[in-house]
N, CA, C and O of each residue as an XYZ file, in Angstrom:
672
protein
N       0.969     -0.888      0.247
C      -0.007      0.036     -0.041
C       1.207      1.048      0.012
O       1.321      1.583     -1.091
N       2.113      1.476      0.879
C       2.941      2.956      0.804
C       3.404      3.036     -0.530
O       3.332      4.121     -1.106
N       4.230      1.276     -1.550
C       4.672      1.847     -2.276
C       3.596      1.959     -2.962
O       3.981      1.410     -3.995
N       2.289      2.328     -3.209
C       1.142      2.514     -4.102
C       0.661      4.311     -3.560
O      -0.196      4.998     -4.116
N       1.031      4.488     -3.034
C       1.004      5.882     -2.143
C       2.056      6.332     -2.628
O       1.823      7.369     -3.249
N       2.970      6.080     -2.638
C       4.046      7.122     -2.752
C       4.442      6.915     -4.413
O       5.137      7.788     -4.933
N       4.046      5.892     -5.131
C       3.908      5.663     -7.061
C       3.082      6.962     -7.281
O       3.276      7.674     -8.266
N       1.965      7.302     -6.139
C       0.957      7.948     -6.918
C       1.447      9.290     -6.317
O       0.701     10.150     -6.787
N       2.239      9.792     -5.601
C       3.051     10.998     -5.182
C       4.044     11.340     -6.526
O       4.098     12.401     -7.149
N       4.561     10.492     -6.686
C       5.612     10.742     -7.636
C       4.628     11.037     -8.943
O       4.542     12.121     -9.519
N       3.939      9.875     -9.262
C       3.105     10.483    -10.324
C       2.530     11.642    -10.717
O       2.315     12.030    -11.865
N       2.132     12.533     -8.965
C       1.407     13.851     -9.227
C       2.653     14.581     -9.430
O       2.697     15.293    -10.433
N       3.694     14.539     -8.654
C       4.591     15.300     -9.133
C       5.343     15.312    -10.470
O       5.892     16.281    -10.996
N       5.256     13.922    -10.963
C       5.961     14.520    -12.480
C       4.949     15.166    -13.653
O       5.137     15.755    -14.718
N       3.861     14.770    -12.944
C       2.349     15.405    -13.950
C       2.798     17.136    -13.818
O       2.715     18.000    -14.692
N       3.177     17.229    -12.725
C       3.389     18.872    -12.559
C       4.375     19.094    -12.873
O       4.361     20.307    -13.087
N       5.167     18.786    -13.038
C       6.510     18.997    -13.663
C       6.571     19.172    -15.328
O       7.317     19.853    -16.032
N       5.908     18.627    -15.525
C       5.739     17.883    -17.374
C       5.457     19.350    -17.576
O       6.338     19.852    -18.275
N       4.717     20.035    -17.278
C       4.710     21.525    -17.683
C       5.627     22.239    -18.234
O       5.943     22.529    -19.388
N       6.036     22.494    -17.081
C       7.564     23.262    -16.824
C       8.246     22.693    -18.574
O       8.403     23.235    -19.669
N       8.516     21.152    -17.910
C       9.700     20.634    -19.121
C       9.168     20.651    -20.613
O       9.902     20.672    -21.601
N       7.497     20.638    -20.634
C       7.239     20.984    -22.300
C       7.239     22.843    -22.511
O       7.190     23.322    -23.644
N       7.294     23.646    -21.377
C       7.307     25.048    -21.562
C       8.837     25.427    -21.484
O       9.157     26.604    -21.649
N       9.788     24.465    -21.238
C      11.223     24.820    -21.273
C      11.692     25.004    -22.529
O      12.256     25.915    -23.134
N      11.016     23.027    -22.961
C      10.939     23.010    -24.528
C      11.598     23.479    -25.705
O      12.576     23.146    -26.374
N      10.385     24.706    -25.731
C      10.053     25.867    -26.588
C      11.326     26.469    -27.125
O      12.259     26.270    -26.346
N      11.552     26.916    -27.845
C      12.794     27.680    -28.034
C      12.751     28.879    -27.543
O      11.861     29.575    -28.031
N      13.363     29.341    -26.792
C      13.604     30.727    -26.056
C      13.538     32.232    -27.114
O      14.320     32.428    -28.044
N      12.860     32.807    -26.863
C      12.748     34.300    -27.441
C      14.057     34.902    -26.994
O      14.605     34.721    -25.906
N      14.632     35.927    -28.382
C      15.687     36.503    -28.026
C      16.669     35.977    -27.381
O      17.606     36.774    -27.425
N      17.043     34.714    -26.596
C      18.105     34.428    -26.308
C      17.811     34.775    -24.496
O      18.570     34.937    -23.540
N      16.335     34.777    -24.663
C      15.239     35.073    -23.452
C      15.317     33.365    -22.649
O      14.593     32.547    -23.216
N      16.149     32.801    -21.375
C      15.206     32.280    -20.869
C      13.670     32.048    -20.694
O      13.012     33.026    -20.340
N      13.159     31.103    -20.861
C      11.507     31.164    -21.128
C      11.589     31.132    -19.313
O      12.478     30.445    -18.810
N      10.529     31.978    -18.312
C       9.879     31.435    -17.456
C       8.825     31.297    -17.346
O       8.024     32.085    -17.850
N       8.418     30.110    -16.557
C       6.203     30.196    -16.177
C       5.747     31.007    -15.550
O       6.054     31.407    -14.427
N       5.019     31.294    -16.194
C       3.941     32.240    -15.579
C       3.771     32.092    -14.243
O       3.964     31.054    -13.610
N       3.304     33.439    -13.697
C       2.889     33.427    -12.272
C       1.386     32.506    -11.870
O       1.000     32.323    -10.715
N       0.709     32.023    -13.070
C      -0.816     31.376    -13.253
C       0.098     29.690    -12.934
O      -0.317     28.724    -12.293
N       0.975     29.806    -13.415
C       1.823     28.365    -13.813
C       2.339     27.839    -12.624
O       2.039     26.725    -12.195
N       3.240     28.754    -11.994
C       3.874     28.496    -10.671
C       2.498     28.250     -9.589
O       2.760     27.283     -8.874
N       1.443     28.697     -9.338
C       0.647     28.689     -8.708
C       0.111     26.977     -8.601
O       0.073     26.116     -7.722
N      -0.330     27.110    -10.320
C      -0.687     25.776    -10.340
C      -0.024     24.787     -9.752
O      -0.554     23.962     -9.007
N       1.504     24.826    -10.140
C       2.042     23.279    -10.288
C       2.417     23.493     -8.388
O       2.758     22.375     -8.001
N       2.446     24.274     -7.459
C       2.190     24.563     -6.274
C       0.979     24.238     -5.653
O       1.033     24.207     -4.423
N      -0.155     23.976     -6.200
C      -1.074     23.600     -5.547
C      -1.018     22.092     -6.306
O      -1.619     21.223     -5.675
N      -0.745     21.902     -6.850
C      -0.110     20.034     -7.704
C       0.491     19.660     -6.294
O      -0.116     18.802     -5.653
N       1.703     20.262     -5.713
C       2.737     19.734     -5.224
C       1.943     19.759     -3.604
O       2.811     19.288     -2.868
N       1.179     19.965     -3.066
C       0.725     20.409     -2.022
C      -0.414     19.481     -2.074
O      -0.626     18.681     -1.163
N      -1.113     19.567     -3.070
C      -2.031     17.945     -3.167
C      -2.194     16.709     -2.925
O      -2.982     16.001     -2.298
N      -0.357     16.484     -4.190
C       0.216     15.564     -4.073
C       1.004     15.359     -2.359
O       1.132     14.157     -2.126
N       1.250     15.781     -1.808
C       1.503     16.020      0.028
C       0.537     14.924      0.258
O       0.552     13.694      0.290
N      -0.502     16.106      0.438
C      -1.721     15.935      1.166
C      -2.017     14.136      0.798
O      -2.276     13.218      1.576
N      -1.870     14.139     -0.519
C      -2.816     12.917     -0.807
C      -2.051     11.730     -0.314
O      -2.554     10.860      0.396
N      -0.651     11.739     -0.778
C       0.144     10.592     -0.247
C      -0.110     10.250      1.321
O      -0.128      9.088      1.728
N      -0.310     11.404      2.178
C       0.068     11.115      3.441
C      -1.262     10.234      4.106
O      -1.206      9.498      5.091
N      -2.371     10.512      3.335
C      -3.360      9.869      3.748
C      -3.822      9.912      5.202
O      -3.937      9.145      6.157
N      -4.061     11.389      4.844
C      -4.127     11.881      6.566
C      -5.704     11.393      7.262
O      -6.621     11.236      6.456
N      -5.971     11.176      8.672
C      -6.957     10.669      9.491
C      -7.593     12.324      9.496
O      -7.093     13.336      9.006
N      -8.703     12.172     10.145
C      -9.633     13.509     10.831
C      -9.033     13.833     11.827
O      -9.286     14.944     12.293
N      -8.194     13.110     12.384
C      -7.366     14.120     13.561
C      -6.457     14.571     13.161
O      -5.985     15.651     13.517
N      -5.860     13.557     12.027
C      -4.514     14.431     11.799
C      -4.486     15.697     11.059
O      -3.800     16.690     11.303
N      -5.454     15.486      9.987
C      -6.155     17.213      9.279
C      -6.383     18.432      9.854
O      -6.457     19.461      9.184
N      -6.520     18.391     11.256
C      -6.594     19.265     11.594
C      -5.274     20.254     11.897
O      -5.246     21.406     12.329
N      -4.392     19.516     11.572
C      -3.082     20.093     12.160
C      -2.462     20.523     10.035
O      -1.414     20.845      9.474
N      -3.615     20.295      9.704
C      -2.521     20.037      7.898
C      -2.533     21.539      7.524
O      -1.549     21.976      6.928
N      -3.425     22.257      7.782
C      -3.565     24.274      7.434
C      -2.634     24.735      7.856
O      -2.191     25.673      7.193
N      -1.898     24.366      9.072
C      -0.719     25.066      8.777
C       0.487     24.719      8.063
O       1.300     25.570      7.701
N       0.609     23.543      7.866
C       1.833     23.410      7.168
C       1.110     23.615      5.450
O       1.969     23.436      4.586
N      -0.031     23.887      5.001
C      -0.140     24.188      3.216
C      -0.024     25.515      3.812
O       0.069     26.200      2.793
N       0.033     26.335      4.803
C       0.120     27.877      4.931
C       1.900     28.347      4.106
O       2.464     29.090      3.302
N       2.122     26.991      5.298
C       3.918     27.615      5.264
C       4.211     27.023      3.591
O       5.191     27.389      2.943
N       3.267     26.149      3.115
C       3.897     25.791      2.126
C       3.981     26.674      0.943
O       4.797     26.669      0.021
N       3.005     27.398      1.160
C       2.228     28.575      0.449
C       3.220     29.627      0.586
O       3.488     30.343     -0.378
N       3.816     29.781      1.773
C       4.401     30.975      2.311
C       6.044     31.566      1.391
O       6.644     32.598      1.091
N       6.145     29.969      1.261
C       7.434     29.893      0.851
C       8.027     29.473     -0.196
O       9.225     29.304     -0.418
N       6.307     29.168     -1.397
C       6.337     29.116     -2.522
C       5.971     30.958     -3.311
O       6.508     31.307     -4.363
N       5.242     31.641     -2.720
C       4.861     32.852     -2.735
C       6.475     33.873     -2.330
O       6.802     34.862     -2.984
N       7.045     33.478     -1.476
C       8.311     34.268     -1.325
C       9.358     33.562     -2.114
O      10.437     33.747     -1.551
N       9.478     32.904     -3.074
C      10.347     32.591     -3.731
C       9.987     33.278     -5.268
O      10.604     33.894     -6.137
N       8.360     32.691     -5.001
C       8.518     33.706     -6.685
C       8.580     35.004     -6.517
O       8.632     35.657     -7.558
N       8.594     35.848     -5.061
C       9.055     37.063     -5.559
C      10.118     36.808     -5.283
O       9.780     35.877     -6.014
N      11.279     36.620     -4.923
C      12.491     36.274     -5.342
C      13.158     36.479     -6.469
O      14.195     37.108     -6.681
N      12.485     35.908     -7.139
C      12.868     35.466     -8.662
C      12.252     36.703     -9.018
O      13.164     37.504     -9.226
N      10.977     37.322     -9.212
C      10.555     38.300    -10.045
C      11.647     39.505     -9.532
O      12.025     40.258    -10.430
N      11.936     39.637     -8.798
C      13.187     40.956     -7.938
C      14.513     40.778     -8.688
O      15.378     41.619     -8.938
N      14.448     39.312     -9.020
C      16.099     38.771     -9.408
C      15.707     39.918    -11.263
O      16.184     40.914    -11.806
N      15.173     39.434    -11.397
C      14.372     39.110    -13.213
C      14.387     40.354    -13.447
O      14.969     40.757    -14.454
N      13.534     41.549    -12.270
C      13.451     42.844    -12.255
C      15.466     43.739    -12.275
O      16.019     44.246    -13.251
N      15.898     43.629    -11.155
C      17.281     43.982    -10.974
C      18.534     43.599    -12.590
O      19.588     44.146    -12.913
N      17.779     42.494    -13.212
C      19.011     41.737    -14.219
C      18.235     43.438    -15.404
O      18.824     44.450    -15.783
N      16.825     43.003    -15.601
C      16.359     44.088    -16.207
C      17.387     45.758    -15.961
O      18.242     46.213    -16.721
N      17.040     46.159    -15.048
C      17.432     47.295    -15.217
C      18.975     47.519    -15.041
O      19.363     48.679    -15.183
N      20.042     46.406    -14.705
C      20.934     46.423    -15.187
C      21.547     46.168    -16.865
O      22.711     46.228    -17.262
N      20.339     45.883    -17.599
C      20.730     46.199    -18.851
C      20.357     47.787    -19.481
O      20.647     48.317    -20.553
N      19.644     48.227    -18.389
C      19.421     49.733    -18.668
C      18.045     49.632    -19.857
O      17.412     48.701    -20.354
N      18.013     51.126    -19.970
C      16.864     51.258    -21.363
C      17.298     51.090    -22.294
O      16.833     50.298    -23.114
N      18.152     51.663    -22.436
C      19.233     51.534    -23.998
C      19.806     50.561    -24.581
O      20.243     50.463    -25.728
N      19.766     49.426    -23.231
C      19.638     48.699    -24.185
C      21.543     47.728    -23.364
O      21.953     46.605    -23.068
N      22.077     49.345    -23.379
C      23.592     48.849    -22.652
C      23.958     48.061    -21.575
O      23.153     47.962    -20.649
N      24.992     47.495    -21.519
C      25.068     46.476    -20.578
C      25.530     47.617    -19.331
O      26.473     48.393    -19.483
N      24.628     47.553    -18.006
C      25.412     47.803    -16.961
C      26.574     46.874    -16.462
O      26.895     45.901    -17.143
N      27.237     47.176    -15.225
C      28.530     46.561    -14.793
C      27.564     45.340    -13.513
O      27.022     45.802    -12.509
N      27.548     44.330    -13.739
C      27.020     43.369    -12.559
C      27.711     44.104    -11.025
O      28.655     44.887    -10.918
N      27.016     43.629    -10.184
C      27.221     43.409     -8.789
C      29.012     43.108     -9.049
O      29.639     42.600     -9.978
N      29.465     43.779     -7.560
C      30.941     42.777     -7.587
C      31.217     41.759     -6.928
O      30.548     40.861     -7.439
N      31.763     41.379     -6.153
C      32.020     39.961     -5.880
C      31.205     40.542     -4.317
O      30.073     40.104     -4.108
N      31.788     41.450     -3.350
C      31.362     41.384     -2.150
C      29.802     41.362     -2.271
O      29.123     40.683     -1.501
N      29.136     42.300     -3.486
C      27.983     42.693     -3.320
C      27.013     41.173     -3.537
O      26.024     40.903     -2.856
N      27.601     40.269     -4.692
C      27.111     38.897     -4.936
C      26.925     38.517     -3.450
O      25.837     38.324     -2.907
N      28.436     38.418     -2.729
C      28.297     37.756     -1.270
C      27.086     37.907     -0.835
O      26.351     36.921     -0.895
N      26.619     39.026     -0.348
C      25.704     39.923      0.302
C      24.682     39.063      0.318
O      24.351     38.342      1.259
N      23.971     39.187     -1.198
C      23.002     38.771     -1.859
C      22.641     37.367     -1.694
O      21.467     37.028     -1.540
N      23.481     36.651     -1.716
C      23.890     35.519     -1.019
C      23.488     35.040     -0.238
O      22.569     34.265     -0.503
N      23.837     35.164      0.956
C      23.733     35.751      2.333
C      22.154     35.687      2.979
O      21.408     35.092      3.757
N      22.309     37.077      1.760
C      20.921     37.034      2.136
C      19.635     36.344      1.940
O      18.648     36.369      2.674
N      19.865     35.539      0.497
C      19.006     34.614      0.382
C      18.983     33.242      0.759
O      18.152     32.398      0.424
N      20.244     33.069      1.684
C      20.545     31.985      2.773
C      19.600     31.944      4.250
O      19.245     31.026      4.989
N      19.393     33.486      4.259
C      19.214     33.853      5.718
C      17.419     33.990      5.653
O      16.574     33.969      6.548
N      17.305     34.154      3.983
C      15.472     33.789      4.293
C      14.876     32.726      3.698
O      13.661     32.680      3.506
N      16.158     31.272      3.181
C      15.213     30.020      2.921
C      15.534     29.361      4.478
O      14.790     28.482      4.912
N      16.582     29.808      5.199
C      16.739     29.126      6.509
C      15.533     29.483      7.360
O      15.202     28.556      8.099
N      14.731     30.661      7.462
C      13.641     31.126      7.984
C      13.031     30.716      7.638
O      12.271     30.523      8.587
N      12.481     30.169      6.559
C      11.104     29.790      5.281
C      11.803     28.244      6.469
O      11.453     28.328      7.646
N      12.380     27.448      6.220
C      12.516     26.057      6.723
C      12.580     25.441      8.135
O      12.732     24.327      8.637
N      12.301     27.289      8.702
C      12.112     26.949     10.257
C      10.984     26.966     10.350
O      10.370     26.010     10.825
N      10.393     28.073      9.916
C       9.238     28.579      9.890
C       8.441     26.878      9.131
O       7.572     26.278      9.763
N       8.770     26.558      8.254
C       8.125     25.074      8.010
C       8.202     24.103      8.708
O       7.120     23.598      9.007
N       9.131     23.616      9.107
C       9.562     22.522     10.780
C       8.378     22.912     11.783
O       7.522     22.116     12.166
N       8.452     24.134     12.115
C       7.453     24.783     13.314
C       6.298     24.354     12.904
O       5.631     23.523     13.521
N       5.976     24.873     11.854
C       4.285     24.272     11.281
C       4.591     22.925     10.851
O       3.587     22.472     10.301
N       5.279     22.316     10.858
C       4.856     20.423     10.170
C       4.881     19.748     11.504
O       4.444     18.612     11.692
N       5.406     20.492     12.395
C       5.479     19.572     13.833
C       4.651     18.907     14.681
O       4.935     17.859     15.261
N       3.443     19.620     14.771
C       2.185     18.679     15.727
C       1.658     18.462     14.279
O       0.505     18.884     14.355
N       1.837     18.084     13.139
C       1.429     17.427     12.596
C       2.592     16.161     12.047
O       2.237     15.115     11.503
N       3.688     16.457     12.268
C       4.423     15.062     12.000
C       4.751     14.227     13.081
O       5.090     13.045     13.026
N       4.626     14.906     14.016
C       4.137     13.521     16.049
C       3.279     13.202     15.793
O       3.217     12.153     16.433
N       1.954     13.324     15.002
C       0.660     12.468     14.936
C       0.611     11.684     13.688
O      -0.437     11.042     13.624
N       1.544     11.487     12.475
C       1.900     10.258     11.997
C       2.470      8.902     12.170
O       3.568      8.632     12.658
N       1.406      7.928     11.617
C       2.505      6.733     11.996
C       3.427      6.864     11.574
O       3.773      7.991     11.219
N       4.488      5.452     11.374
C       5.620      5.658     10.936
C       5.967      5.263     10.050
O       7.160      5.409      9.782
N       4.940      4.435      8.984
C       4.920      4.877      7.148
C       4.421      6.407      7.027
O       5.195      7.161      6.439
N       3.628      6.764      7.349
C       3.025      8.426      6.971
C       4.109      9.308      7.177
O       4.007     10.376      6.573
N       5.126      9.148      7.875
C       6.804     10.061      8.715
C       7.245      9.235      7.208
O       6.900      9.958      6.273
N       7.686      8.368      6.875
C       8.482      7.732      5.414
C       8.023      8.890      4.276
O       8.729      9.672      3.639
N       6.387      8.670      4.271
C       6.112      9.175      2.904
C       6.249     10.953      3.280
O       6.402     11.824      2.423
N       6.160     11.158      4.586
C       6.225     12.219      4.698
C       7.578     12.905      3.845
O       7.474     13.985      3.264
N       8.981     12.023      3.871
C       9.897     12.582      4.082
C      10.458     12.721      2.876
O      11.250     13.583      2.495
N       9.965     11.753      2.265
C      10.071     11.311      0.201
C       9.531     12.339      0.226
O      10.212     13.362      0.298
N       8.160     12.398      0.174
C       7.592     13.461     -0.462
C       8.072     15.125     -0.486
O       8.237     15.970     -1.365
N       8.165     15.087      0.651
C       8.622     16.682      1.079
C      10.169     16.966      0.427
O      10.260     18.110     -0.018
N      10.967     16.436      0.334
C      12.147     16.234     -0.421
C      11.907     16.194     -1.731
O      12.620     16.937     -2.406
N      10.654     15.170     -2.620
C      10.620     15.537     -3.601
C       9.796     16.678     -4.235
O       9.752     16.711     -5.465
N       9.273     17.426     -3.667
C       8.840     18.499     -3.319
C      10.205     19.541     -3.043
O      10.265     20.394     -3.929
N      10.619     19.586     -2.658
C      12.135     20.106     -2.701
C      12.949     20.424     -3.533
O      13.610     21.457     -3.638
N      12.890     19.026     -4.482
C      14.111     18.798     -6.053
C      13.236     19.774     -7.213
O      13.768     20.387     -8.138
N      11.847     19.743     -6.918
C      10.584     20.058     -8.333
C      10.172     21.790     -7.129
O      10.505     22.949     -7.374
N       9.636     21.429     -6.308
C       8.384     22.473     -6.233
C       9.102     23.641     -4.857
O       8.454     24.627     -4.507
N      10.543     23.288     -4.199
C      11.121     23.922     -3.112
C      10.743     24.328     -2.508
O      10.783     25.538     -2.289
N       9.878     23.069     -1.621
C       9.494     23.169     -0.480
C      10.806     22.904      0.529
O      10.766     23.481      1.615
N      11.655     22.288      0.310
C      13.047     21.988      0.932
C      14.201     21.647     -0.165
O      13.860     21.144     -1.236
N      15.393     21.888      0.074
C      16.316     22.036     -0.695
C      17.098     21.336      0.184
O      17.168     21.601      1.384
N      17.893     20.144     -0.558
C      19.299     19.489      0.397
C      20.690     19.992     -0.115
O      20.835     19.606     -1.275
N      21.629     20.622      0.272
C      22.823     20.861      0.140
C      22.588     22.315     -0.852
O      21.444     22.676     -1.130
N      23.564     22.925     -1.237
C      23.585     24.360     -1.878
C      22.924     24.821     -3.496
O      23.324     24.000     -4.321
N      22.145     25.769     -4.061
C      21.314     25.974     -4.787
C      21.476     26.936     -4.992
O      21.469     27.578     -3.942
N      21.690     27.692     -6.053
C      21.603     29.511     -6.681
C      20.010     29.762     -6.398
O      19.535     28.642     -6.579
N      19.249     30.381     -6.151
C      18.005     30.573     -6.923
C      17.599     31.530     -5.445
O      16.509     32.095     -5.355
């Protein structure tokens, strides 16, 4: 039964990522990398959260702790989208209105930007851990295994939780 649930969660996550893969296979315009729209990002976030919840097969009692987890996941996704938008705007501003290339930030500025991003991701991960703790404590061993597997899958594709260093 656990294998079926994990398989179902994996399939849901793969389907959610399929749209991104198809969008990225289209030729980019004028050398620009295509980005998913805000609507796409929202749809993928909804799919990942639904897959996590479905994979856990929560009891009625456990369902009471789900809203905090979902809210934390949505907040993380929203903040990530805002960071991506801000980065895109910074890149556009550096190009300038006359399309003349502006100098990129120096090494120190990039280190500070990276540190700020890491600090924000750390705060988000702590919020997610705090929101998830009551639910996690109520899960049985099989649900805990699924939670760990599914939250990592969301991380690789949905940015719920990242393992190892990554820019972005």
